[in-house]
C-alpha positions in Angstrom: 61.4 20.1 16.0 60.3 16.9 17.8 57.0 16.7 19.7 55.8 14.0 22.2 52.0 14.0 22.2 50.1 12.2 24.8 46.3 11.5 24.6 45.1 10.6 28.1 41.8 8.8 27.2 39.0 7.4 29.2 40.1 3.7 28.9 43.6 4.1 27.5 46.5 6.3 26.7 48.0 6.9 23.3 51.4 8.5 22.8 53.3 9.5 19.6 56.5 11.1 18.6 56.0 13.7 15.8 58.5 15.6 13.8 57.7 18.9 12.1 58.1 18.6 8.3 56.9 22.2 7.6 53.6 21.5 5.8 52.8 18.5 8.0 53.6 16.6 11.1 55.1 13.2 10.6 54.3 10.5 13.1 57.5 8.5 13.7 56.2 6.0 16.2 53.3 5.5 18.5 52.3 3.6 21.7 49.1 2.7 23.3 48.1 1.1 26.7 44.7 0.3 28.0 43.6 0.5 31.6 40.4 -0.3 33.5 38.0 2.2 34.9 36.0 1.6 38.0 32.2 1.3 37.5 30.2 0.4 40.6 27.0 1.1 42.6 24.8 -0.2 39.8 26.9 1.7 37.3 26.2 5.1 38.8 29.8 5.6 39.9 32.6 5.8 37.3 36.1 6.8 38.2 39.7 5.8 37.9 42.9 5.9 39.9 44.8 8.6 38.1 48.1 6.8 38.8 47.0 4.6 35.8 47.6 7.7 33.6 51.1 8.1 35.0 51.9 4.4 34.6 50.8 4.5 31.0 52.9 7.6 30.3 55.9 5.9 31.9 55.3 2.8 29.8 55.0 4.9 26.7 58.3 6.7 27.3 60.0 3.3 27.8 58.5 1.8 24.7 59.3 4.9 22.5 62.9 4.7 23.8 65.5 6.8 22.1 62.9 8.6 19.9 61.9 10.7 22.9 65.4 11.6 24.1 65.5 14.9 22.3 61.8 16.0 22.2 61.4 19.7 22.3 57.9 19.8 23.8 55.3 17.5 25.4 51.7 18.2 24.4 48.7 16.9 26.2 45.2 15.8 25.2 42.9 14.5 28.0 39.6 13.0 28.9 37.4 15.6 30.6 36.1 16.3 33.1 38.2 13.6 34.8 37.8 15.7 37.9 40.8 15.2 40.2 41.2 16.6 43.7 45.0 17.2 44.3 47.1 18.2 47.3 49.8 20.8 47.1 52.2 18.3 45.6 49.8 17.3 42.8 48.9 13.9 44.4 45.3 12.7 44.0 43.3 12.6 47.2 40.4 10.7 45.6 39.9 8.8 42.4 39.3 10.9 39.3 35.6 11.2 38.5 34.9 10.6 34.9 32.3 11.9 32.5 30.4 8.6 32.7 29.7 9.2 36.4 26.2 9.8 37.7 26.7 10.1 41.5 26.3 13.9 41.7 22.7 14.3 40.5 21.6 15.9 43.8 24.5 18.3 43.7 23.8 19.3 40.1 20.2 20.0 41.1 21.4 22.1 44.0 23.6 24.2 41.6 20.6 24.9 39.4 18.3 25.7 42.4 20.9 28.0 43.9 22.4 29.8 40.9 19.5 29.6 38.5 19.5 27.9 35.1 19.4 31.0 33.0 22.3 32.8 34.7 24.3 29.6 34.6 23.7 29.1 30.8 24.4 32.8 30.0 27.8 32.7 31.8 29.0 29.1 31.5 27.1 27.9 28.4 26.2 24.6 30.0 23.5 23.1 32.2 25.0 21.4 35.3 24.6 17.6 35.1 26.2 14.7 37.0 29.5 13.6 35.5 29.7 16.4 33.0 29.9 19.2 35.5 33.0 19.5 37.7 31.4 21.7 40.3 28.8 19.0 40.9 31.6 16.5 41.5 33.4 18.9 43.7 30.3 19.4 45.9 29.8 15.6 46.0 33.3 15.2 47.4 32.6 18.0 49.9 29.4 16.3 51.0 30.7 12.7 51.2 34.5 13.0 51.7 35.1 16.3 53.6 38.6 15.2 54.5 39.6 15.0 50.8 37.8 18.3 50.1 39.6 20.1 52.9 43.0 18.8 51.9 42.6 19.7 48.2 44.9 22.5 47.0 43.6 22.3 43.4 40.6 20.7 41.6 41.6 20.0 38.0 41.1 17.7 35.1 43.2 15.0 33.6 45.6 17.4 31.8 45.9 19.4 35.0 46.9 16.3 36.9 49.5 15.2 34.3 50.9 18.7 34.0 51.2 18.9 37.8 53.1 15.6 37.8 55.4 16.6 35.0 56.0 20.3 35.9 54.9 20.8 39.5 52.4 23.5 38.3 48.6 23.5 38.2 47.0 24.6 34.9 44.0 24.0 32.7 42.8 25.2 29.3 39.4 26.6 28.3 38.2 23.6 26.4 38.7 21.5 29.5 37.4 24.2 31.8 34.2 24.7 29.8 32.3 21.9 31.6 33.2 22.9 35.1 30.1 25.3 35.6 32.8 27.6 36.9 34.4 28.9 33.6 33.1 31.9 31.7 32.6 29.8 28.5 30.4 32.3 26.7 33.0 35.1 27.0 35.9 32.7 26.8 38.2 35.2 28.5 40.4 32.9 30.5 38.6 33.8 33.8 36.8 31.7 36.4 33.4 32.9 37.4 34.0 34.1 41.0 30.3 34.8 41.7 29.3 31.2 41.0 32.3 29.8 42.9 31.5 32.0 45.9 27.8 30.8 46.0 29.1 27.3 46.8 31.9 28.2 49.2 34.7 27.6 46.7 37.7 29.9 46.3 39.0 30.2 42.7 42.4 30.0 44.3 41.7 26.2 44.5 41.3 26.0 40.7 44.1 25.7 38.2 45.6 28.6 36.4 43.8 29.2 33.1 46.1 29.3 30.0 45.5 29.0 26.3 45.6 25.5 24.9 48.9 26.1 23.0 50.7 27.5 26.1 53.0 25.8 28.5 52.3 24.9 32.1 56.0 24.8 32.7 59.1 22.8 32.0 59.4 19.1 32.9 61.1 18.7 36.3 64.8 17.9 35.8 64.9 14.7 37.8 61.7 13.4 36.2 62.9 14.2 32.7 66.1 12.2 33.3 64.1 9.3 34.8 61.8 9.2 31.7 64.8 9.3 29.3 64.5 12.9 28.2 67.8 14.7 27.7 66.1 18.1 27.7 63.6 19.5 30.1 60.8 20.1 27.6 57.9 22.5 28.1 54.5 20.8 28.7 51.8 22.3 26.6 48.5 22.0 28.4 46.5 21.0 25.3 42.9 20.4 25.8 39.9 18.1 25.7 40.4 15.0 23.5 37.3 15.5 21.4 38.1 19.1 20.8 41.6 18.3 19.7 40.3 15.6 17.4 38.2 18.2 15.7 41.1 20.6 15.6 43.4 18.0 13.9 41.0 17.3 11.0 40.2 20.9 10.3 36.9 21.4 12.0 37.2 25.2 12.1 34.3 26.8 10.2 30.7 27.2 11.4 28.7 24.0 10.4 31.8 21.7 10.2 30.9 18.4 11.9 32.9 15.6 13.6 31.7 12.3 14.9 33.9 10.5 17.4 33.4 6.8 17.9 35.3 5.7 21.0 34.3 4.5 24.5 31.7 7.2 24.1 30.2 8.5 20.9 30.4 12.3 20.5 29.2 14.6 17.8 30.7 18.1 17.6 29.5 20.9 15.4 31.6 24.1 15.0 29.7 27.3 16.1 30.3 31.0 15.3 29.2 31.9 18.8 28.3 30.2 22.0 24.8 28.7 21.1 24.0 27.1 24.4 21.1 24.6 24.9 19.8 22.3 27.7 20.1 19.5 25.2 23.9 19.5 24.6 27.2 20.8 26.0 29.2 23.6 24.5 33.0 23.7 24.7 35.3 26.4 23.6 37.4 25.5 20.6 41.2 25.9 20.6 40.6 28.2 17.6 39.8 31.8 18.7 36.2 32.9 18.1 34.9 29.4 17.8 32.9 27.1 20.0 31.9 23.4 19.5 28.8 21.6 20.5 29.6 18.4 22.4 26.8 15.9 22.1 27.7 12.8 24.1 26.3 9.3 24.2 28.0 7.9 27.3 27.8 4.3 26.0 29.0 4.3 22.4 31.8 1.8 21.9 30.9 0.5 25.4 27.4 -0.5 24.1 29.0 -2.7 21.4 31.2 -4.4 23.9 28.2 -4.9 26.3 26.3 -6.5 23.5 29.2 -8.9 22.7 29.6 -10.0 26.2 25.8 -10.5 26.8 24.5 -11.8 23.4 27.6 -13.2 21.8 29.6 -14.4 24.7 30.9 -17.4 22.8 32.7 -15.0 20.4 36.1 -13.5 20.8 36.4 -9.8 20.1 38.0 -10.5 16.7 35.1 -12.7 15.5 32.5 -10.3 16.8 33.9 -7.1 15.3 35.5 -8.7 12.2 32.6 -10.9 11.2 29.4 -10.8 13.2 29.0 -7.0 13.3 29.6 -6.4 9.6 27.3 -9.3 8.7 24.5 -8.1 10.9 24.6 -4.6 9.4 24.9 -5.9 5.9 21.8 -7.9 6.5 19.7 -5.1 8.1 20.8 -1.7 6.9 18.2 -0.5 4.4 15.5 -3.0 5.7 12.6 -2.4 7.9 12.7 -4.2 11.3 10.6 -4.1 14.5 13.3 -4.1 17.2 14.1 -0.7 18.7 16.9 0.3 21.1 16.7 3.1 23.6 20.4 3.9 24.0 20.9 5.1 27.6 23.0 2.1 28.8 25.1 4.4 31.0 22.5 7.2 31.5 22.4 10.6 29.9 24.7 13.6 30.4 21.7 15.9 29.7 19.1 14.6 32.1 18.7 15.0 35.8 16.7 11.8 35.8 18.1 8.3 35.7 17.7 7.0 32.2 18.2 3.3 31.2 18.6 1.4 28.0 16.1 -1.1 26.7 15.1 -3.1 23.6 11.5 -2.7 22.4 9.4 -4.3 19.6 10.8 -7.8 20.0 9.0 -10.8 18.5 9.7 -14.6 18.4 11.4 -14.0 15.1 13.9 -11.4 16.4 17.5 -12.5 16.0 20.5 -11.2 17.7 21.7 -9.8 14.3 18.5 -7.7 14.3 19.1 -6.6 17.9 22.6 -5.4 17.0 21.3 -3.5 14.0 18.7 -1.9 16.3 21.4 -0.9 18.7 23.4 0.8 15.9 20.3 2.5 14.7 19.4 3.7 18.2 22.8 5.4 18.5 22.5 6.9 15.0 19.0 8.2 15.8 20.3 9.9 18.9 23.0 11.8 17.1 20.7 12.7 14.2 18.4 14.6 16.6 21.4 16.8 17.6 22.2 17.6 14.0 18.6 18.6 13.4 18.6 21.0 16.4 21.9 22.7 15.5 20.9 23.0 11.8 18.2 25.5 12.8 20.8 28.1 13.6 23.9 26.9 11.7 23.9 25.5 8.1 25.7 22.1 8.3 28.5 20.8 6.1 27.9 18.0 3.7 30.9 16.2 5.1 31.3 14.5 8.5 34.8 13.9 9.7 34.7 10.6 11.6 37.2 9.0 13.9 37.5 6.3 16.5 38.0 2.5 16.7 34.2 1.8 16.4 33.9 3.5 13.1 34.2 0.5 10.7 33.1 0.8 7.1 29.8 -1.0 8.0 29.1 1.3 10.8 29.7 4.3 8.5 27.3 2.9 6.0 24.7 2.6 8.8 25.4 6.2 9.8 24.8 7.3 6.2 21.5 5.5 6.3 20.3 6.5 9.8 22.2 9.4 11.1 22.9 11.8 8.1 23.1 11.1 4.4 26.3 12.8 3.5 30.0 12.1 2.9 32.0 10.6 5.8 35.7 11.3 5.9 37.6 8.9 8.2 40.7 10.0 10.2 42.9 8.1 12.5 44.6 9.0 15.8 43.3 12.5 15.7 43.3 13.6 19.4 47.0 12.8 19.6 47.7 14.6 16.4 45.7 17.6 17.7 47.9 17.8 20.7 51.0 17.6 18.5 49.7 20.5 16.4 49.4 22.6 19.6 52.9 21.6 20.5 54.0 23.0 17.1 52.1 26.2 17.7 54.0 26.7 20.9 57.4 26.0 19.3 56.8 28.4 16.4 55.1 31.3 18.2 
């Protein structure tokens, strides 16, 4: 069995062809392509033209060539929310609104004021916030672009959009639907919450069909399959949220298991035996029955490193900064006391209705940029440490943290061991894409 897995990420797409070897999935070849997101209005708006996802997928199919000709299934992983308003044909009527977005604060506050925070938490498991709540983004479109709202046949996420393009059908999985403020996350019963939708004049008929993560949205359209170089018309497994699939791929399945994702954003996930909701973090359903995952997001994780490079080390190319300067700065300062402090909200906070900003404190005439960079890393570690402390009150935590992502260098891992949690860190590569492939295998073998 051959599986084409596609991870539609925030700033790039990764694709890989896997073959089922029985005990494991073997990656035959992979492809990646980056794209730009749109950030504007003083960083409050963050969205993307979803055609970039299609273009990257097409490029991946071309690059992988004959390897994809006989794939049996396509499996998706996606950035979420990535809220996309689509017409009946699946075409986007407005740019896809990303999790980094902060434009819908007023709408999030309206949801809380109308529905009540306690009923929302008890049903959906999450507090509505800008960017991280699809309903808030939907209401923003309704308030500011009524023509796009009126013309929308379906409001979905990145995997909904890609599935619609590939199959012509609208679908979404529970891990992606968890942050809509419209899904019954606590019960996780594949149903939308009609009462909440009705309070805001939204029919659930305008939401995608809910299916399990390992189920198919339909077969690839015949003409498109031929165009992409596919000899078959493979089923498209809807997959799920990229962070959840990363956790799935490395075996985060038992209560207290931990994963730390270091990409564009930094995300810590802890596996839960039940939906332990909090105003301080998000909860997603796992792709494993009877399990949920905390989702504790720092919007500017890897982005903060790149911001620091362009502002404080602008003379350095990326290779010099990440290959030499960053390791040297951490080797110098990890384990030492220093006065510089970093408040990490460079792109706001998913868990606050107020606008939060980043800043450096405690600077002196002796402060170097190496110390500033160490302070930045420590600020990010301190932020994640607080989440682990909160969850540990109810769930005993594992002594191992599975870690993934391009920003997780050995030096950064050493810093995390010092400042985030003193335990073993087990590094994994390309996990979201592999998680999608694992769901593809489940579909093929069920």
